[in-house]
C-alpha positions, -999 to +999 in steps of 0.1 A: -290+299-733-319+282-714-317+245-710-350+228-720-353+196-700-381+179-682-386+197-649-387+185-613-424+179-616-415+150-639-391+136-613-407+138-579-382+116-562-351+124-584-318+142-580-334+176-589-355+174-557-325+164-537-305+194-552-332+219-542-334+205-507-296+204-503-292+240-513-319+250-488-304+228-461-268+242-466-281+278-467-300+273-434-269+256-419-248+286-428-273+309-411-280+328-443-312+342-457-319+338-495-311+375-499-278+373-480-267+342-499-277+358-532-256+389-525-226+368-516-227+348-548-235+377-571-271+367-580-305+381-572-327+366-544-351+353-570-324+331-585-316+315-552-353+311-545-358+293-578-328+271-571-346+259-539-380+255-555-391+220-564-409+219-597-389+244-618-359+242-641-325+232-628-303+261-616-277+271-642-243+255-639-227+289-631-252+294-602-247+259-589-209+264-590-212+296-570-235+280-544-213+249-541-183+271-534-199+295-510-218+268-490-187+245-489-205+216-505-173+201-518-187+193-552-219+178-538-243+203-554-225+199-588-228+161-585-266+164-578-271+187-607-252+164-631-273+135-618-305+155-623-295+162-659-287+125-664-322+117-650-338+143-673-320+130-704-330+095-696-366+106-692-365+126-724-353+096-744-376+072-725-347+054-709-349+041-674-332+066-650-315+037-633-291+035-663-275+068-651-248+067-625-263+070-590-232+088-578-204+107-595-171+091-586-142+112-572-113+117-596-080+113-577-066+148-575-053+173-549-088+189-549-124+176-548-133+167-584-167+152-591-161+134-624-185+112-645-175+078-658-154+080-690-181+062-711-205+090-703-184+121-706-197+134-739-206+170-730-207+163-692-203+194-671-186+194-637-164+217-616-128+217-606-126+231-571-097+256-564-101+258-527-095+286-503-061+291-487-045+316-463-050+344-489-069+327-517-107+330-514-114+298-534-134+292-565-146+265-589-136+263-626-164+251-649-153+222-671-169+202-699-156+168-708-155+148-740-141+114-749-104+113-759-081+088-774-043+086-768-023+075-798+008+094-790-014+124-790-045+133-771-073+135-797-106+147-783-139+140-800-159+172-798-193+180-814-195+201-845-200+238-838-185+237-803-165+268-811-198+288-811-213+270-781-221+288-749-197+265-730-168+281-748-181+316-753-193+323-717-173+350-699-147+339-675-125+309-671-135+273-680-119+242-694-125+217-721-115+183-708-104+153-728-111+121-709-091+089-719-092+055-704-060+046-686-049+015-667-054+032-634-086+049-643-095+080-663-067+103-675-079+139-679-063+166-701-074+202-699-074+231-723-084+267-716-117+276-731-103+306-751-075+284-765-100+257-774-123+281-791-095+296-812-083+262-823-117+249-832-127+281-850-097+278-873-103+241-880-127+225-905-161+215-892-161+183-873-124+182-867-113+167-833-095+189-808-058+182-799-048+187-763-011+185-754-003+155-732+016+180-710-018+194-699-028+162-680-045+171-647-022+161-619-006+177-588+015+200-610-011+213-634-039+215-608-015+235-586-010+259-616-048+261-621-053+267-584-029+296-582-038+312-615-076+310-609-075+324-574-051+352-582-070+360-614-105+361-598-094+384-570-075+408-592-102+410-618-128+416-592-108+445-577-095+459-610-108+494-610-104+499-572-070+483-573-058+508-600-071+537-579-053+524-548-021+518-567-021+554-580-029+568-545-002+547-528+025+559-552+027+590-530+046+569-506+074+562-531+094+593-522+099+581-486+127+557-475+107+544-446+070+537-446+043+513-435+011+507-454-017+499-431-047+477-442-069+508-439-053+521-471-070+493-490-096+479-466-122+471-493-098+451-514-094+413-513-064+397-496-048+389-530-051+425-541-034+437-509-007+411-516-002+425-551+000+461-537+025+451-511+046+431-534+046+458-561+055+485-536+084+464-520+098+456-555+099+493-564+114+502-530+143+477-535+149+488-570+150+525-560+177+519-535+197+490-551+220+513-570+233+527-537+246+493-526+284+488-530+282+450-529+259+423-541+234+419-512+221+388-494+184+386-497+160+371-472+124+364-482+093+356-461+075+332-484+072+297-468+044+280-489+034+276-524+004+299-521+025+331-515+055+318-535+033+314-566+033+352-568+069+352-578+060+333-610+026+350-618+027+386-607+040+403-638+061+428-619+079+401-599+095+387-630+105+422-642+119+428-607+141+397-609+153+406-643+162+441-633+180+432-601+199+405-620+210+431-645+222+455-617+245+429-601+255+410-633+286+431-638+300+425-603+310+389-609+295+380-575+264+358-571+235+371-550+219+347-525+183+345-513+172+326-482+138+311-475+128+298-440+107+267-444+104+248-411+096+210-412+061+217-397+053+239-426+063+212-450+041+187-432+011+211-433+015+219-470-003+198-497+017+184-525+006+210-551+018+238-528+052+221-523+056+219-561+048+256-564+075+264-538+101+244-558+092+262-590+096+296-572+131+286-561+138+273-596+129+307-610+154+324-586+181+300-596+174+306-633+185+342-626+217+330-611+206+335-575+219+309-551+190+299-529+194+287-493+167+272-471+168+275-434+146+250-415+148+264-380+114+279-370+130+306-348+140+323-381+105+323-395+098+358-380+128+374-397+116+402-419+124+405-457+156+424-465+185+429-488+217+431-468+249+448-477+272+434-450+283+460-425+269+489-444+231+490-447+200+469-453+170+475-475+140+462-456+110+452-477+083+431-462+048+423-474+043+386-465+031+379-429+029+416-421+000+432-403-004+458-430+001+459-467+039+466-465+067+477-443+099+492-459+130+509-447+166+517-455+187+513-423+223+514-412+213+506-376+241+484-363+220+461-341+196+455-370+225+448-394+240+424-369+207+405-365+204+402-403+240+391-407+236+365-380+205+351-397+223+350-431+254+334-416+234+307-399+213+299-430+245+296-451+261+272-427+230+251-421+210+253-453+190+221-459+196+224-496+233+231-496+250+222-528+275+236-554+251+238-583+215+248-590+207+211-598+221+199-565+203+226-545+169+220-562+172+183-560+179+186-523+149+209-520+127+183-537+139+157-512+133+180-483+097+186-496+091+149-502+087+153-540+097+128-567+126+145-585+124+124-617+086+128-620+088+165-612+115+174-637+100+153-664+066+169-660+081+204-658+101+198-690+069+188-708+049+217-694+077+242-701+078+231-738+042+239-744+038+268-720+012+270-692-011+296-709-028+270-730-041+254-697-043+284-674-044+316-694-045+346-671-073+372-677-059+399-654-035+425-669-014+421-637-006+384-642+017+367-666+029+331-670+063+341-682+079+334-649+061+301-644+072+289-679+108+300-672+107+280-639+093+249-656+118+250-684+148+256-660+137+228-636+129+204-665+163+211-681+181+201-649+163+167-650+172+163-687+209+171-681+210+148-651+196+119-672+220+126-700+250+124-676 
């Protein structure tokens, strides 16, 4: 739908002029032509040209979001567009433009979040940045906010007919935000646009929208949105090419030793190559697990929340954990899995990533896998493996590898000795040593400088409602089953501890 507002000609000195100038300035600063920038954000050159032209309509929210992300504007372009819309509404209603906020305040969150004052959120549009990481390309989630009241529930006042509005029916991910006044400022509660549309379509006209309080935007839920959105965008973008690559690479399944070079999937995103490597390594371990005579000791390469989130969101990872748990369940012995997370990695990781790492470990523990964490950086180069002491090791590595994967089955004595030494040291010096999952996970939260009481309470709430209502995956390769299991398991530990 085209927005019919007064144009820039009516506002010669307004935010619309500043927006056009800022897009042009950032593009020139990036050394891009209009054609190059257009290709990178998925629009035609004419769209970018119009966005930089003073005197036309405002660029669409979708285009502004794409430009803001590609030009690293940190929400600045979104803020200018929102201010320009406020100026236009003021002009249209013959109100002085000065009544509109001159600058959108920052909402306290792990990511840049330009958010309007709560008393002017009725239909306000803004963006939730999900920034780039070591593998994630970064994106921005469109959001539309409406006033909310907390009365033991979160009741959001939405306009009649919102279920059929473009803001909920546009393709892709977006959020409906309920904004309520809190003692420390606005409290924001999010709902996936598909879920919101379904609920509103089934309700009577004019009914308010209920959003679970568990979906309050904070370090936990924004971390979930960050990982789901980045994984989703990349996998959807590569869907057809990824399916073809997966089929082609299954030809390597018959070999006990192989290395998948980046040239096998050179045109895919980093996330898609992660998925290919992870899927191949999981199949490799499962193919050879039956040959093990003992429950193995696992070593994993994930150190941060970014790569650890794949344990909870790649659908095949949860299936892999369930199958390996079933294989070893009859032995009576408990498998172990070691992570190497040096202190400098903890220091460099933002809070939402540290939360995701705890959730990944909680998922392991929910499958009765005793997790150890080695803090010494000299072990950070150890490859991923499953070790049967003195007999053989199944090597499977896709994190931190030069290619897509590296797998092997070896009985080489020096290799087995190296792996055994690493496992022995980790067992003797684990920074989260404890006799129970609760003790180990609480020690991990302390090591990662996370508030255990807050984390378990929030995970209990989120686990009860499930995360799909907030961050529903679109890709067939993703699932929130593992994430929900991890939240429920971790939340249950906090509940039991409180009861004791």
